[in-house]
C-alpha positions as CSV (number, residue, x, y, z in Angstrom):
1,M,95.7,90.2,107.5
2,A,94.3,93.0,109.8
3,T,95.7,96.5,110.0
4,P,97.4,97.7,113.1
5,K,94.8,100.0,113.7
6,I,91.9,97.3,113.5
7,Q,94.4,94.9,115.4
8,N,94.5,97.3,118.3
9,Q,90.7,97.7,118.1
10,M,90.3,93.8,118.4
11,N,92.8,93.8,121.4
12,I,89.8,94.9,123.6
13,F,88.8,91.2,123.5
14,L,91.8,90.1,125.3
15,K,91.1,92.9,128.2
16,L,87.5,91.8,128.7
17,K,86.8,89.8,132.1
18,H,85.3,86.4,131.5
19,W,81.6,87.4,132.2
20,Q,81.8,90.3,130.1
21,L,83.1,88.1,127.1
22,F,80.4,85.8,128.0
23,C,77.8,88.6,127.8
24,L,79.0,89.9,124.4
25,L,79.3,86.4,122.7
26,A,76.3,84.5,124.2
27,G,74.1,87.4,125.5
28,I,73.7,89.1,122.2
29,P,72.4,86.1,120.5
30,A,70.2,85.3,123.5
31,I,68.5,88.9,123.4
32,F,67.8,88.2,119.7
33,Q,66.1,84.9,120.7
34,F,63.9,86.8,123.2
35,V,63.2,89.4,120.9
36,A,61.8,86.7,118.3
37,M,59.9,84.7,121.1
38,G,58.2,88.2,122.2
39,W,57.2,88.8,118.7
40,V,55.7,85.3,118.6
41,V,54.0,85.7,121.9
42,T,52.3,89.1,121.2
43,N,51.2,87.9,117.7
44,S,47.8,86.3,118.9
45,D,46.9,85.0,115.6
46,L,50.4,83.2,115.4
47,M,50.0,81.8,118.8
48,K,46.6,80.6,118.2
49,F,47.5,78.6,115.1
50,L,50.7,77.3,117.2
51,W,48.3,75.9,119.8
52,Q,46.2,74.4,117.1
53,L,49.4,72.9,115.3
54,I,49.8,70.6,118.6
55,F,46.5,68.9,117.7
56,N,46.5,69.2,114.0
57,P,49.9,69.2,112.6
58,E,48.6,69.4,109.0
59,R,48.0,72.9,109.5
60,W,51.4,74.0,109.6
61,Q,51.3,75.7,106.2
62,D,48.6,78.2,107.9
63,I,51.4,79.3,110.3
64,V,53.8,80.0,107.7
65,A,51.4,82.0,105.9
66,L,51.6,84.5,109.0
67,I,55.1,84.6,109.4
68,P,57.0,87.2,107.5
69,V,59.5,85.0,106.0
70,K,62.2,87.6,104.6
71,L,62.0,89.2,108.1
72,V,62.9,85.9,109.9
73,A,65.3,85.0,107.4
74,G,67.0,88.3,108.0
75,Y,66.8,88.1,111.6
76,Y,68.8,84.6,111.5
77,A,71.3,85.7,108.9
78,T,72.0,88.9,110.9
79,M,72.4,87.0,114.1
80,V,74.8,84.6,112.3
81,V,77.0,87.4,110.7
82,L,77.1,89.3,114.0
83,F,78.2,86.0,116.0
84,A,80.6,85.1,113.4
85,A,82.3,88.7,113.6
86,L,82.5,88.5,117.3
87,I,84.2,85.2,117.3
88,L,86.5,86.2,114.5
89,C,87.8,89.2,116.4
90,W,88.4,87.0,119.7
91,F,90.1,84.2,117.8
92,Y,92.3,86.4,115.7
93,S,93.3,88.4,118.5
94,L,94.2,85.4,120.6
95,G,96.1,83.5,117.8
96,V,98.1,86.7,117.0
97,K,98.9,87.9,120.5
98,L,99.8,84.4,121.9
99,C,102.1,83.7,118.7
100,K,104.0,86.9,119.8
101,R,104.6,85.4,123.3
102,L,106.0,82.0,122.4
103,P,109.4,81.1,123.3
104,E,112.0,81.8,120.5
105,A,112.8,78.1,120.0
106,I,109.1,77.3,119.3
107,K,107.4,78.2,115.9
108,M,103.8,77.9,115.1
109,N,102.1,78.4,111.8
110,L,100.4,81.7,112.2
111,T,99.7,82.3,108.5
112,G,97.9,78.8,108.5
113,F,95.9,79.7,111.6
114,K,94.8,83.2,109.8
115,V,93.8,81.3,106.7
116,S,91.9,78.4,108.6
117,L,90.2,81.1,110.7
118,F,88.8,83.1,107.7
119,I,87.9,80.2,105.5
120,S,85.9,79.0,108.5
121,V,84.2,82.3,108.9
122,A,83.7,82.5,105.2
123,C,81.8,79.1,104.7
124,K,79.7,79.7,107.6
125,L,78.7,83.1,106.4
126,F,77.9,81.7,102.9
127,V,75.9,79.0,104.1
128,A,73.9,81.4,106.2
129,V,73.3,83.6,103.0
130,Y,72.6,80.6,101.0
131,M,69.9,79.3,103.5
132,Y,68.6,82.7,103.8
133,S,67.9,82.7,99.9
134,L,66.3,79.0,100.2
135,L,64.2,79.7,103.1
136,P,61.0,80.9,101.4
137,K,61.2,77.9,99.2
138,I,61.6,75.4,102.0
139,L,58.5,77.2,104.0
140,A,56.6,77.0,100.9
141,G,57.0,73.2,100.9
142,G,59.4,73.1,97.8
143,E,61.9,70.3,97.6
144,L,65.7,70.9,97.6
145,H,67.9,69.8,94.7
146,A,70.9,67.4,95.3
147,T,73.1,70.3,94.1
148,T,72.1,71.9,97.3
149,F,73.5,69.3,99.3
150,A,76.4,68.9,97.2
151,V,77.3,72.7,98.0
152,L,76.6,72.9,101.6
153,I,78.0,69.5,103.1
154,P,81.5,70.2,101.6
155,L,81.4,73.8,102.8
156,Q,80.3,72.3,106.2
157,L,83.2,69.9,106.4
158,I,85.7,72.6,105.4
159,A,84.3,74.9,108.0
160,T,84.5,72.2,110.5
161,F,87.9,71.2,109.8
162,C,89.2,74.8,109.7
163,A,87.3,75.5,113.0
164,F,89.2,72.7,114.8
165,Y,92.7,73.9,113.6
166,C,91.8,77.1,115.0
167,F,90.8,75.5,118.5
168,Y,94.0,73.2,118.4
169,F,96.3,76.5,117.5
170,I,94.8,78.7,120.2
171,A,94.9,75.9,122.8
172,K,98.4,74.9,122.1
173,A,99.7,78.4,122.0
174,L,97.9,79.3,125.2
175,K,99.6,76.4,127.1
176,T,103.1,76.9,125.4
177,V,103.1,80.6,126.5
178,E,101.9,79.4,129.9
179,L,104.7,76.7,130.5
180,Q,107.1,78.4,128.2
181,Q,108.1,74.9,126.7
182,T,107.1,72.4,124.2
183,V,103.7,70.9,125.0
184,T,101.8,67.8,124.0
185,F,98.1,67.3,123.5
186,N,97.7,66.0,127.0
187,D,99.0,69.2,128.3
188,Y,96.5,71.7,126.4
189,A,93.5,69.0,126.1
190,L,91.4,71.0,128.7
191,E,91.8,74.3,126.7
192,F,91.0,72.5,123.4
193,F,87.9,71.1,124.6
194,G,87.0,74.3,126.5
195,I,87.2,76.4,123.4
196,W,85.4,73.6,121.5
197,I,82.4,73.4,124.0
198,F,81.5,77.2,123.6
199,P,80.6,79.1,125.7
200,V,81.8,77.0,128.7
201,G,85.4,77.3,128.1
202,I,85.3,81.1,128.3
203,W,84.8,80.9,132.3
204,F,88.3,79.5,132.7
205,I,90.4,80.4,129.6
206,Q,89.7,84.1,129.7
207,P,91.1,84.4,133.1
208,K,94.0,82.9,131.9
209,I,94.4,85.5,128.9
210,N,93.9,88.4,131.4
211,K,96.7,86.8,133.7
212,L,99.0,86.5,130.7
213,F,98.5,89.7,129.4
214,D,98.3,91.6,132.6
215,G,96.9,94.9,131.1
216,S,99.8,95.0,128.4
217,L,99.2,94.3,125.1
218,N,102.3,96.0,123.6
219,V,104.4,92.8,123.1
């Protein structure tokens, strides 16, 4: 799905040290959060209403009136898109490169991995954009129709299923390349849960990736 040029650019994710990858995947969203918090703290009117809200919850609509809804929604959508793009590049590089290092006798469904990865990301992005369009209505106190949940719930379930398949694929491929033999779930359970419990797994999975490729991504 990716051209050789794009694939080579994605390979940078396999060369990064664990702390560099952590800063990239977790640090950037954290910076966005600090920026948003800074904006709230420096907005004296908003802070005043937030304190009043503790003692008078009914005034939440007054706070909503002070919030630039489109700016907040745009910030959220941008963060989701950026994070999804970074995860996509890391996972795609891992899946493709590990699959090339598998023993000749062991085959894994790389196409299924690619399709699952892109479906998962596409569903997440669609939900983010969809919620962006609904946010003004939600903040204004409007009610969501049943059709909204009929769209969002299936997409979330599909995205979750595809994401777990990607976790399974990467974890199994990583352990298979390490041991150069057929593996069972007991062998790669730690890697599976490490990828699932993001970003904890980065600290012990990325060093394994660095060691496996050892500065060479030509294979």
